N, C-alpha and C positions, 0 to 999 in steps of 0.2 A: 302481227306487225313485225317489221324488220328493224333491227337495232344495229347501229354501227358506232364505234368509238374511235375518235381521232387519237390514235396512240402517240402521235407526235405532241399533242397537247396534254394528254392524260398524265397526271403526276402521282397516280396511285394513292389518292387521299382515302378512298374507300367509302365515301359518303353514299355512293350509289348502291353499294352492297348492303348498306343498312336500310336504305329506302326501298330497294327492290331485290331482295335476295333470290327471287325466282329467276332473275335475269343476270345478276352480277355477283361475283364472289372474288375474294382475295385468295390467291394460292399460298402455299407454305412459305414462299419467298417474298410475300407481300406485293405481288404483281397482280393487276386486275385480269380476270378472266370473265367472259360474258357469253351469253347465248345470242346468236345472230337472229334468231326467230323465236318469238314468244307469243302465246295465245293473246288475242285481243282483250280477254277478260282481265289482263294485268295492266292495261293501258294506264290507269291512274297511278299505279305504283311506279311504272317505268317513266311516266311524265314527271313524277315527284323526284325520281333519281336524276333525271336530266336537269331539273330545276336546281337541285342542291349541289350539282357538280361545280366546284369553285372555278374551273377553267372552261366550263361549257363545252366539254368534249363529246357529249352524247347526242347522237342524231337518231330520230325516230321516223320511220316511214310506214304509214298506215296503208299504203297502196298495195 
């Protein structure tokens, strides 16, 4: 699956990093970093991360 984050919306809350650490992480400066491509086996975790994002900045493309 492909993941994208609208960095204009993202406020670096870090909830996604808790929900799906395989795809999202906070760097030493507290800024979100993420994988743009993740194995489909992690779909549930990534969907949970998108759901808990307070600003709904995460987009998932399964195509």
